[in-house]
KELO-582559 format. One record per residue (C-alpha): residue number from 0; x, y, z; residue in one letter. Coordinates in nm, 4 decimals, padded with zeros to 6 digits, always signed. Example, Ala and Ser with C-alpha at 12.3 -4.5 7.8 and 13.67 -1.06 7.14 Angstrom:
0,+01.2300,-00.4500,+00.7800,A
1,+01.3670,-00.1060,+00.7140,S
This chain:
0,+00.0131,-00.0062,+00.0007,X
1,+00.1391,+00.3501,-00.0921,X
2,+00.2248,+00.5819,+00.1958,X
3,+00.0452,+00.8482,+00.0007,X
4,-00.2768,+00.6890,-00.1305,X
5,-00.3999,+01.0326,-00.2663,X
6,-00.1064,+01.0327,-00.5074,X
7,-00.1644,+00.8505,-00.8489,X
8,-00.0072,+00.5224,-00.9339,X
9,+00.0918,+00.4235,-01.2865,X
10,-00.2027,+00.1820,-01.3042,X
11,-00.4697,+00.4276,-01.2013,X
12,-00.7393,+00.5090,-01.4406,X
13,-00.7386,+00.8816,-01.5628,X
14,-00.9261,+01.1147,-01.3301,X
15,-01.2660,+01.2396,-01.4263,X
16,-01.1457,+01.5905,-01.3306,X
17,-01.0094,+01.7815,-01.6159,X
18,-00.6272,+01.8045,-01.6296,X
19,-00.5238,+02.1607,-01.5129,X
20,-00.3968,+02.2704,-01.8613,X
21,-00.6675,+02.1337,-02.0869,X
22,-00.7325,+02.3973,-02.3418,X
23,-00.3884,+02.5678,-02.2943,X
24,-00.2434,+02.6325,-02.6304,X
25,+00.1445,+02.6026,-02.6337,X
26,+00.3806,+02.6718,-02.9198,X
27,+00.6968,+02.4651,-02.8968,X
28,+00.9429,+02.6590,-03.1090,X
29,+01.2539,+02.5039,-02.9595,X
30,+01.4995,+02.2247,-03.0139,X
31,+01.7363,+01.9900,-02.8371,X
32,+01.5710,+01.8839,-02.5306,X
33,+01.5382,+02.1486,-02.2481,X
34,+01.2875,+02.3858,-02.4082,X
35,+01.0823,+02.0886,-02.5825,X
36,+01.0892,+01.8932,-02.2589,X
37,+00.9292,+02.1826,-02.0730,X
38,+00.6464,+02.1821,-02.3320,X
39,+00.6147,+01.8004,-02.2909,X
40,+00.5540,+01.8522,-01.9183,X
41,+00.2850,+02.0879,-02.0022,X
42,+00.1283,+01.8321,-02.2344,X
43,+00.1362,+01.5779,-01.9660,X
44,-00.1124,+01.7832,-01.7759,X
45,-00.3475,+01.8508,-02.0605,X
46,-00.1989,+02.1310,-02.2802,X
47,-00.2332,+02.1318,-02.6500,X
48,+00.1284,+02.1517,-02.7831,X
49,+00.2118,+02.2437,-03.1320,X
50,+00.5690,+02.1563,-03.2369,X
51,+00.7200,+02.4119,-03.4813,X
52,+00.9971,+02.2429,-03.6906,X
53,+01.2126,+02.3644,-03.9692,X
54,+01.1983,+02.1898,-04.3050,X
55,+01.4767,+01.9477,-04.2064,X
56,+01.3100,+01.8714,-03.8759,X
57,+01.4012,+01.9294,-03.5156,X
58,+01.7685,+01.8141,-03.4905,X
59,+01.6468,+01.6100,-03.1874,X
60,+01.5000,+01.3730,-03.4376,X
61,+01.8658,+01.2807,-03.5450,X
62,+02.0070,+01.2353,-03.1822,X
63,+01.9581,+00.8525,-03.1781,X
64,+02.1762,+00.8265,-03.4860,X
65,+02.4740,+01.0128,-03.3509,X
66,+02.8066,+00.8367,-03.2784,X
67,+02.7914,+00.6661,-02.9384,X
68,+02.4154,+00.6637,-02.9176,X
69,+02.2836,+00.3101,-02.8261,X
70,+02.1048,+00.1254,-03.1025,X
71,+01.7266,+00.0988,-03.0430,X
72,+01.4082,-00.0191,-03.1986,X
73,+01.2689,+00.3284,-03.2209,X
74,+01.3741,+00.6922,-03.2042,X
75,+01.3709,+00.7145,-02.8289,X
76,+01.4793,+01.0745,-02.7667,X
77,+01.2077,+01.1975,-03.0052,X
78,+00.9557,+00.9523,-02.8556,X
79,+01.0266,+01.0848,-02.5111,X
80,+01.0419,+01.4679,-02.5691,X
81,+00.7876,+01.5062,-02.8502,X
82,+00.5119,+01.2864,-02.7130,X
83,+00.1608,+01.4147,-02.7120,X
84,+00.2517,+01.6911,-02.9624,X
85,+00.1423,+01.7962,-03.3173,X
86,+00.4045,+01.8839,-03.5750,X
87,+00.3861,+02.1922,-03.8156,X
88,+00.6803,+02.2590,-04.0416,X
89,+00.7556,+02.6280,-04.1052,X
90,+01.0545,+02.7746,-04.2787,X
91,+01.0766,+03.0782,-04.0649,X
92,+01.3268,+03.2449,-04.2988,X
93,+01.0327,+03.3047,-04.5215,X
94,+00.7786,+03.5911,-04.4732,X
95,+00.4784,+03.3759,-04.5267,X
96,+00.5902,+03.1169,-04.2575,X
97,+00.6368,+03.4084,-04.0177,X
98,+00.2853,+03.5186,-04.0987,X
99,+00.1642,+03.1785,-04.0026,X
100,+00.3365,+03.1812,-03.6855,X
101,+00.2142,+03.5333,-03.5931,X
102,-00.1385,+03.4092,-03.6528,X
103,-00.0723,+03.1160,-03.4140,X
104,+00.0743,+03.3458,-03.1477,X
105,-00.2536,+03.5512,-03.1513,X
106,-00.4368,+03.2362,-03.0092,X
107,-00.1561,+03.0931,-02.7890,X
108,-00.1047,+03.1144,-02.4191,X
109,+00.2641,+02.9981,-02.4137,X
110,+00.5510,+03.0278,-02.6614,X
111,+00.8595,+02.8196,-02.5774,X
112,+01.1939,+02.8718,-02.7491,X
113,+01.5661,+02.8229,-02.6958,X
114,+01.6767,+02.9626,-03.0246,X
115,+01.9850,+03.1858,-02.9903,X
116,+01.9043,+03.5486,-02.9127,X
117,+02.0440,+03.6748,-03.2366,X
118,+01.8396,+03.4222,-03.4356,X
119,+01.5199,+03.5277,-03.2581,X
120,+01.5964,+03.8896,-03.3504,X
121,+01.6560,+03.7942,-03.7102,X
122,+01.3322,+03.5882,-03.7385,X
123,+01.1364,+03.8524,-03.5442,X
124,+01.0224,+03.6161,-03.2862,X
125,+01.1816,+03.7792,-02.9726,X
126,+00.9552,+03.8362,-02.6754,X
127,+00.9046,+04.2037,-02.7508,X
128,+00.7652,+04.1288,-03.0867,X
129,+00.5402,+03.8360,-02.9863,X
130,+00.4119,+03.9808,-02.6569,X
131,+00.3087,+04.3054,-02.8515,X
132,+00.0910,+04.0788,-03.0686,X
133,-00.0591,+03.9022,-02.7739,X
134,-00.0099,+04.0659,-02.4258,X
135,-00.1541,+03.7519,-02.2512,X
136,+00.1257,+03.5423,-02.3962,X
137,+00.3790,+03.3773,-02.1665,X
138,+00.7102,+03.3843,-02.3535,X
139,+00.9316,+03.1092,-02.2064,X
140,+01.3001,+03.1487,-02.2926,X
141,+01.5692,+02.8790,-02.2393,X
142,+01.9278,+02.9958,-02.2943,X
143,+02.2599,+02.8325,-02.2468,X
144,+02.4218,+03.1148,-02.0315,X
145,+02.1430,+03.3572,-01.9597,X
146,+01.9962,+03.6589,-02.1456,X
147,+02.2417,+03.9191,-02.0299,X
148,+02.6179,+03.9577,-01.9809,X
149,+02.9247,+03.9005,-02.2247,X
150,+02.8174,+03.5401,-02.2964,X
151,+02.4404,+03.5883,-02.3593,X
152,+02.4721,+03.5138,-02.7230,X
153,+02.6909,+03.2087,-02.6690,X
154,+02.5525,+02.8669,-02.7852,X
155,+02.5838,+02.5811,-02.5528,X
156,+02.4405,+02.2406,-02.4580,X
157,+02.3723,+02.0883,-02.1191,X
158,+02.7060,+01.9004,-02.1452,X
159,+02.8860,+02.2386,-02.1654,X
160,+02.6738,+02.5092,-01.9897,X
161,+02.5207,+02.2805,-01.7195,X
162,+02.7563,+02.0065,-01.6636,X
163,+03.0976,+02.1403,-01.7276,X
164,+03.0724,+02.5115,-01.6383,X
165,+02.8987,+02.4620,-01.3131,X
166,+03.1874,+02.2592,-01.1664,X
167,+02.9959,+01.9256,-01.1686,X
168,+03.2100,+01.7857,-01.4318,X
169,+03.5152,+01.8467,-01.2228,X
170,+03.3692,+01.7268,-00.8872,X
171,+03.1951,+01.4087,-01.0041,X
172,+03.4804,+01.1897,-01.0867,X
173,+03.6103,+00.8790,-00.9050,X
174,+03.9142,+01.0544,-00.7852,X
175,+04.1405,+01.3525,-00.8482,X
176,+04.3596,+01.1505,-01.0856,X
177,+04.0748,+01.0477,-01.3033,X
178,+03.9708,+01.2665,-01.6012,X
179,+03.6547,+01.4875,-01.5697,X
180,+03.3403,+01.2758,-01.5756,X
181,+03.1603,+01.2968,-01.9118,X
182,+02.7850,+01.3752,-01.9128,X
183,+02.5170,+01.1604,-02.0690,X
184,+02.2474,+01.2888,-02.2967,X
185,+01.9921,+01.5055,-02.1418,X
186,+02.1379,+01.4841,-01.7944,X
187,+02.1097,+01.8707,-01.7479,X
188,+01.8437,+01.9241,-02.0034,X
189,+01.5620,+01.7493,-01.8309,X
190,+01.6272,+01.9156,-01.4822,X
191,+01.6457,+02.2554,-01.6615,X
192,+01.3104,+02.1824,-01.8252,X
193,+01.1509,+02.1336,-01.4940,X
194,+01.2754,+02.4823,-01.4041,X
195,+01.1450,+02.6331,-01.7264,X
196,+00.7995,+02.4439,-01.6520,X
197,+00.7959,+02.6107,-01.3110,X
198,+00.8684,+02.9635,-01.4547,X
199,+00.5843,+02.9070,-01.7125,X
200,+00.3373,+02.7885,-01.4389,X
201,+00.4322,+03.0781,-01.2155,X
202,+00.3723,+03.3192,-01.5055,X
203,+00.0324,+03.1680,-01.5762,X
204,-00.0651,+03.2245,-01.2180,X
205,+00.0490,+03.5787,-01.2451,X
206,-00.1569,+03.6153,-01.5684,X
207,-00.4576,+03.4761,-01.3920,X
208,-00.4384,+03.7687,-01.1414,X
209,-00.3063,+04.0403,-01.3713,X
210,-00.4250,+03.9415,-01.7137,X
211,-00.0828,+03.9938,-01.8581,X
212,+00.1798,+03.7425,-01.9627,X
213,+00.5366,+03.8316,-02.0513,X
214,+00.8808,+03.6897,-02.0426,X
215,+01.0055,+03.4158,-01.8231,X
216,+01.3138,+03.2002,-01.8633,X
217,+01.5988,+03.0198,-01.7122,X
218,+01.9423,+02.8944,-01.8440,X
219,+02.1430,+02.5763,-01.8445,X
220,+02.4156,+02.7657,-01.6491,X
221,+02.1694,+02.8621,-01.3808,X
222,+02.0426,+02.5211,-01.3369,X
223,+02.3914,+02.3677,-01.3345,X
224,+02.4790,+02.6087,-01.0530,X
225,+02.1607,+02.5203,-00.8774,X
226,+02.2253,+02.1434,-00.8986,X
227,+02.5812,+02.2000,-00.7646,X
228,+02.4802,+02.4844,-00.5198,X
229,+02.5764,+02.3103,-00.1996,X
230,+02.9436,+02.2895,-00.3218,X
231,+02.9186,+02.6350,-00.4809,X
232,+02.7850,+02.7894,-00.1657,X
233,+03.0532,+02.6284,+00.0435,X
234,+03.3149,+02.7856,-00.1940,X
235,+03.1547,+03.1258,-00.1740,X
236,+03.1633,+03.0872,+00.2025,X
237,+03.5323,+03.0264,+00.2103,X
238,+03.5580,+02.6562,+00.2133,X
239,+03.8485,+02.4874,+00.0390,X
240,+03.7744,+02.1498,-00.1341,X
241,+04.0635,+01.9116,-00.1165,X
242,+04.1239,+01.6889,-00.4240,X
243,+03.8760,+01.3941,-00.4086,X
244,+04.0569,+01.0821,-00.2871,X
245,+04.0111,+00.7305,-00.4275,X
246,+03.7159,+00.5345,-00.3108,X
247,+03.9531,+00.3296,-00.0845,X
248,+04.0534,+00.6399,+00.0967,X
249,+03.7173,+00.8079,+00.1319,X
250,+03.7189,+01.0133,+00.4566,X
251,+03.3798,+00.8797,+00.5485,X
252,+03.3646,+00.5035,+00.5294,X
253,+02.9892,+00.5005,+00.6154,X
254,+02.9270,+00.7265,+00.3185,X
255,+03.0824,+00.5185,+00.0471,X
256,+03.0156,+00.2745,-00.2345,X
257,+03.0789,-00.0972,-00.1835,X
258,+03.1029,-00.3981,-00.4259,X
259,+02.8945,-00.7099,-00.3502,X
260,+02.9856,-01.0596,-00.4254,X
261,+02.7983,-01.0556,-00.7649,X
262,+02.9912,-00.7459,-00.8755,X
263,+02.6960,-00.5194,-00.8132,X
264,+02.7410,-00.2037,-00.6078,X
265,+02.5576,-00.0284,-00.3347,X
266,+02.5888,+00.3210,-00.1937,X
267,+02.5953,+00.3283,+00.1834,X
268,+02.4713,+00.6487,+00.3562,X
269,+02.4732,+00.6236,+00.7248,X
270,+02.4534,+00.9611,+00.8625,X
271,+02.3772,+00.9013,+01.2457,X
272,+02.6545,+00.6464,+01.3375,X
273,+02.5990,+00.6805,+01.7080,X
274,+02.2370,+00.5598,+01.6600,X
275,+02.2664,+00.3280,+01.3712,X
276,+02.6259,+00.2008,+01.3708,X
277,+02.5624,-00.1049,+01.5777,X
278,+02.2615,-00.1934,+01.3475,X
279,+02.4933,-00.1732,+01.0619,X
280,+02.7411,-00.3834,+01.2321,X
281,+02.4805,-00.6546,+01.3152,X
282,+02.3629,-00.6490,+00.9594,X
283,+02.7182,-00.7043,+00.8357,X
284,+02.7613,-01.0027,+01.0647,X
285,+03.0315,-00.8207,+01.2500,X
286,+02.8558,-00.7226,+01.5890,X
287,+03.1800,-00.6548,+01.7581,X
288,+03.3007,-00.4141,+01.4792,X
289,+03.2496,-00.1023,+01.6831,X
290,+03.4251,-00.2559,+01.9837,X
291,+03.7509,-00.2241,+01.7859,X
292,+03.9177,+00.0833,+01.9248,X
293,+04.0080,+00.1948,+01.5733,X
294,+03.6221,+00.2223,+01.5024,X
295,+03.4660,+00.2804,+01.8285,X
296,+03.4311,+00.6579,+01.7876,X
297,+03.3785,+00.9077,+01.5124,X
298,+03.7220,+01.0519,+01.5663,X
299,+03.8795,+00.7121,+01.5551,X
300,+03.6918,+00.6158,+01.2415,X
301,+03.8221,+00.9281,+01.0661,X
302,+04.1744,+00.8563,+01.1831,X
303,+04.1566,+00.4878,+01.0601,X
304,+03.9190,+00.5429,+00.7648,X
305,+04.1278,+00.3326,+00.5240,X
306,+04.1274,+00.0322,+00.7516,X
307,+03.7591,+00.0566,+00.8117,X
308,+03.6933,+00.0756,+00.4327,X
309,+03.8941,-00.2345,+00.3961,X
310,+03.6875,-00.4225,+00.6592,X
311,+03.3651,-00.3149,+00.5050,X
312,+03.4891,-00.4196,+00.1532,X
313,+03.5592,-00.7630,+00.2935,X
314,+03.2072,-00.7795,+00.4534,X
315,+03.0129,-00.6635,+00.1448,X
316,+03.2145,-00.9105,-00.0732,X
317,+03.0559,-01.2060,+00.1037,X
318,+02.6970,-01.1669,-00.0215,X
319,+02.5131,-01.0780,-00.3345,X
320,+02.3408,-00.7458,-00.3722,X
321,+01.9793,-00.8992,-00.3271,X
322,+02.0919,-01.0358,+00.0022,X
323,+02.2387,-00.7029,+00.1232,X
324,+01.9105,-00.5319,+00.0229,X
325,+01.7167,-00.7613,+00.2520,X
326,+01.9614,-00.7285,+00.5376,X
327,+02.0130,-00.3570,+00.5223,X
328,+01.6408,-00.2786,+00.4801,X
329,+01.5631,-00.5058,+00.7756,X
330,+01.8129,-00.3113,+00.9764,X
331,+01.6653,+00.0310,+00.8792,X
332,+01.9900,+00.1291,+00.7094,X
333,+01.9818,+00.4029,+00.4415,X
334,+02.1469,+00.2788,+00.1205,X
335,+02.0894,+00.2958,-00.2455,X
336,+02.1398,+00.0327,-00.5243,X
337,+02.3689,+00.1528,-00.7827,X
338,+02.1192,+00.0903,-01.0569,X
339,+02.1897,-00.0037,-01.4041,X
340,+01.9695,+00.0564,-01.7075,X
341,+01.9067,-00.3115,-01.7247,X
342,+01.7314,-00.2899,-01.3861,X
343,+01.4761,-00.0362,-01.4666,X
344,+01.2199,-00.2237,-01.6720,X
345,+01.1487,-00.4601,-01.3913,X
346,+01.1703,-00.2112,-01.1122,X
347,+00.8316,-00.2345,-00.9322,X
348,+00.8853,+00.0760,-00.7219,X
349,+00.9330,+00.2985,-01.0296,X
350,+00.6061,+00.1662,-01.1888,X
351,+00.3950,+00.1666,-00.8510,X
352,+00.5083,+00.5275,-00.7765,X
353,+00.4144,+00.6500,-01.1309,X
354,+00.7735,+00.7292,-01.2389,X
355,+00.7564,+00.4875,-01.5251,X
356,+00.4188,+00.4727,-01.7096,X
357,+00.2780,+00.2842,-02.0070,X
358,+00.2059,+00.4402,-02.3474,X
359,-00.1523,+00.5041,-02.4200,X
360,-00.1524,+00.2004,-02.6636,X
361,-00.0021,-00.0185,-02.3861,X
362,+00.2981,-00.1062,-02.6010,X
363,+00.5986,-00.0321,-02.3777,X
364,+00.6646,+00.2282,-02.1179,X
365,+00.7946,+00.5886,-02.1015,X
366,+00.9332,+00.8065,-01.8219,X
367,+00.6790,+01.0389,-01.6722,X
368,+00.7556,+01.3976,-01.5844,X
369,+00.8476,+01.4156,-01.2168,X
370,+00.5418,+01.6148,-01.0801,X
371,+00.2315,+01.4497,-00.9300,X
372,-00.0982,+01.6259,-00.8252,X
373,-00.3130,+01.4415,-00.5699,X
374,-00.6346,+01.3132,-00.7313,X
375,-00.5010,+01.3452,-01.0921,X
376,-00.3060,+01.1252,-01.3306,X
377,-00.0983,+01.2632,-01.6038,X
378,-00.2302,+01.2233,-01.9618,X
379,-00.1448,+00.8951,-02.1173,X
380,+00.1524,+00.9389,-02.3453,X
381,+00.0627,+00.9467,-02.7228,X
382,+00.3148,+00.8909,-03.0001,X
383,+00.5485,+01.1601,-03.1121,X
384,+00.4558,+01.3170,-03.4625,X
385,+00.6006,+01.2658,-03.7982,X
386,+00.7581,+01.5643,-03.9526,X
387,+00.4853,+01.8023,-04.0660,X
388,+00.2309,+01.5389,-03.9943,X
389,-00.0301,+01.8084,-03.8762,X
390,+00.0697,+02.1030,-04.0949,X
391,-00.2309,+02.0999,-04.3040,X
392,-00.4688,+02.0373,-04.0225,X
393,-00.3214,+02.3109,-03.8235,X
394,-00.3572,+02.5579,-04.1232,X
395,-00.7081,+02.4701,-04.1681,X
396,-00.7751,+02.5456,-03.8085,X
397,-00.6199,+02.8843,-03.8550,X
398,-00.8522,+02.9531,-04.1505,X
399,-00.6386,+02.9008,-04.4512,X
400,-00.8104,+02.7957,-04.7664,X
401,-00.6968,+02.4733,-04.9697,X
402,-00.5441,+02.6926,-05.2362,X
403,-00.3591,+02.9097,-04.9808,X
404,-00.2199,+02.5866,-04.8009,X
405,-00.1181,+02.4444,-05.1441,X
406,+00.0573,+02.7667,-05.2280,X
407,+00.2413,+02.7782,-04.8856,X
408,+00.3535,+02.4161,-04.9484,X
409,+00.4666,+02.4826,-05.3045,X
410,+00.6715,+02.7729,-05.1779,X
411,+00.8539,+02.5708,-04.9173,X
412,+00.7329,+02.7996,-04.6452,X
413,+00.5253,+02.5094,-04.5089,X
414,+00.5856,+02.1325,-04.5310,X
415,+00.3061,+01.8749,-04.5075,X
416,+00.3671,+01.5098,-04.4405,X
417,+00.2394,+01.2646,-04.6958,X
418,-00.0988,+01.1125,-04.5892,X
419,-00.0476,+00.8281,-04.3567,X
420,+00.3072,+00.9229,-04.2621,X
421,+00.4484,+00.7715,-03.9419,X
422,+00.6986,+00.9126,-03.7131,X
423,+00.9550,+00.6331,-03.7867,X
424,+00.9445,+00.7299,-04.1568,X
425,+01.0301,+01.0840,-04.0705,X
426,+01.3567,+01.0600,-03.8803,X
């Protein structure tokens, strides 16, 4: 039974209560993860999201084909961050396409973009231009390094602006002799998307009270600093970080990673040794461990930390991870499994808590956005669109006649997908 029965589980049926953003019209005029992912989060709670793509498609469509990307049955980055959306292809370098976008903006509630500031100015899609057309519009801006300062126009990705620049890349490595830890795809983009989602929701609340939208935004740099803020604040407060020692020489043996007999790892985090130290010793099968003068006090353990790690290494090497999970859970010890991707599909807790959810058609699963609202379930995820799949449909909704749509398509200002196109054919 869940400790929070009012929060939705993955298997719950959709609530009869309308999702909070039902009817909210969102224009996703962004690419490469952070901006589009914020729009995806809005869609999860009912927003109608229209994805604006250039004629060649959002570059995110090609991410799964890049060197080093794992082979998969489907275009997984696109599936994840373009779910629930419709696709309209506009060549915004052409005036007729800009006119289509302006007509859309007149009806929109939220406009999301992460285009470089100079590009926005060149395409006349800056917040000043669009908010002048529609004062209720919430203009959500994602940048790499912020909208002011000497690097405001600099391009960047989460690997550079979030992960590297913030200090995370330097700090999160096995020890000081190892090279900086490389990021994985999306590791900073999705947390940054959550921040942009929060900014949008805050602006919508303000609009409800004032009737006016306006500019909101965040940056990969700001979110990287926020993720690393404990260490950053320590530095700003005069702390000096020594080089990170190897795992075998960690200053706190009770806050370290240990290898089990089956070569799986666990992360031990015991913060209250006076209260829990004996419980840990009992779970390890070494009830006399803390009777050893080297380990009897916090001061002694700090002095003999290398020896204590060696003892703990020996203990954890005697059982498999599954056995340690049972023993440590029974003892009330806080720890974490060092999970692998292979573990996730069968993770009961991830599904029961609603972190992993099924696609609307029941074929496979996807990652839910990390916000839950009591009494509501997120919208069931629907497939990401083919390139230009909804172009003609959207133009019809805007009042364009068939002849006008044909002319826009013939000029290249708009691209319409062939009838029956499927996302897999529009990579």
